[in-house]
C-alpha positions as CSV (number, residue, x, y, z in Angstrom):
1,M,0.0,0.0,0.0
2,L,2.8,2.5,0.9
3,A,4.7,1.8,-2.2
4,L,1.6,2.5,-4.3
5,A,0.8,5.6,-2.3
6,E,4.2,7.1,-2.8
7,R,3.8,7.0,-6.6
8,E,0.8,9.3,-6.5
9,F,0.9,11.2,-3.2
10,D,3.3,13.1,-0.9
11,V,1.3,12.5,2.3
12,L,-0.7,9.6,3.6
13,L,-3.3,10.3,6.3
14,T,-4.4,7.4,8.4
15,T,-5.9,6.5,11.7
16,D,-3.9,3.3,11.9
17,R,-1.6,3.8,14.9
18,G,0.2,0.6,14.1
19,I,1.7,1.6,10.8
20,P,4.8,3.2,12.3
21,H,5.5,0.0,14.2
22,Q,4.6,-2.4,11.4
23,Q,6.4,-0.7,8.5
24,D,9.9,0.8,8.0
25,L,8.6,4.2,6.9
26,S,12.2,5.4,6.0
27,R,12.0,3.1,2.9
28,F,9.3,5.3,1.4
29,N,9.4,8.8,-0.1
30,L,6.1,9.5,1.6
31,E,5.1,11.4,4.7
32,V,2.7,9.4,7.0
33,M,0.4,11.4,9.3
34,V,-1.4,9.3,11.9
35,L,-4.5,11.1,13.1
36,S,-5.5,10.6,16.7
37,A,-9.2,11.2,17.5
38,K,-11.9,9.6,19.6
39,S,-12.9,7.5,16.6
40,N,-12.4,7.3,12.9
41,R,-15.8,8.9,12.2
42,L,-15.7,12.1,10.1
43,S,-17.3,14.1,13.0
44,D,-14.4,13.2,15.2
45,L,-11.7,13.7,12.6
46,E,-13.0,16.9,11.0
47,P,-11.8,19.2,13.9
48,R,-8.3,18.0,13.2
49,M,-8.3,19.0,9.5
50,E,-7.2,22.6,10.1
51,E,-4.1,21.3,11.9
52,V,-3.5,18.7,9.2
53,G,-3.6,21.5,6.5
54,R,-1.2,23.6,8.5
55,L,1.3,20.6,8.8
56,I,1.0,19.8,5.1
57,A,1.7,23.4,4.2
58,E,4.8,23.3,6.5
59,L,6.0,20.1,4.7
60,D,5.5,21.8,1.4
61,Q,7.6,24.8,2.4
62,N,10.4,22.5,3.6
63,R,10.7,20.6,0.3
């Protein structure tokens, strides 16, 4: 999944907290953002989107 994602995207957003422990993320040219919220429901994730946008903008500035 990560190999396919890095072909098309610069950032992968996920709620899967296990990815950093299950994958060697340094092998991929892809930023992985693990979202932490009460649940993976849109209503719980939506308040985090402003922060996600800010972090992605910072990543873009540093490239």
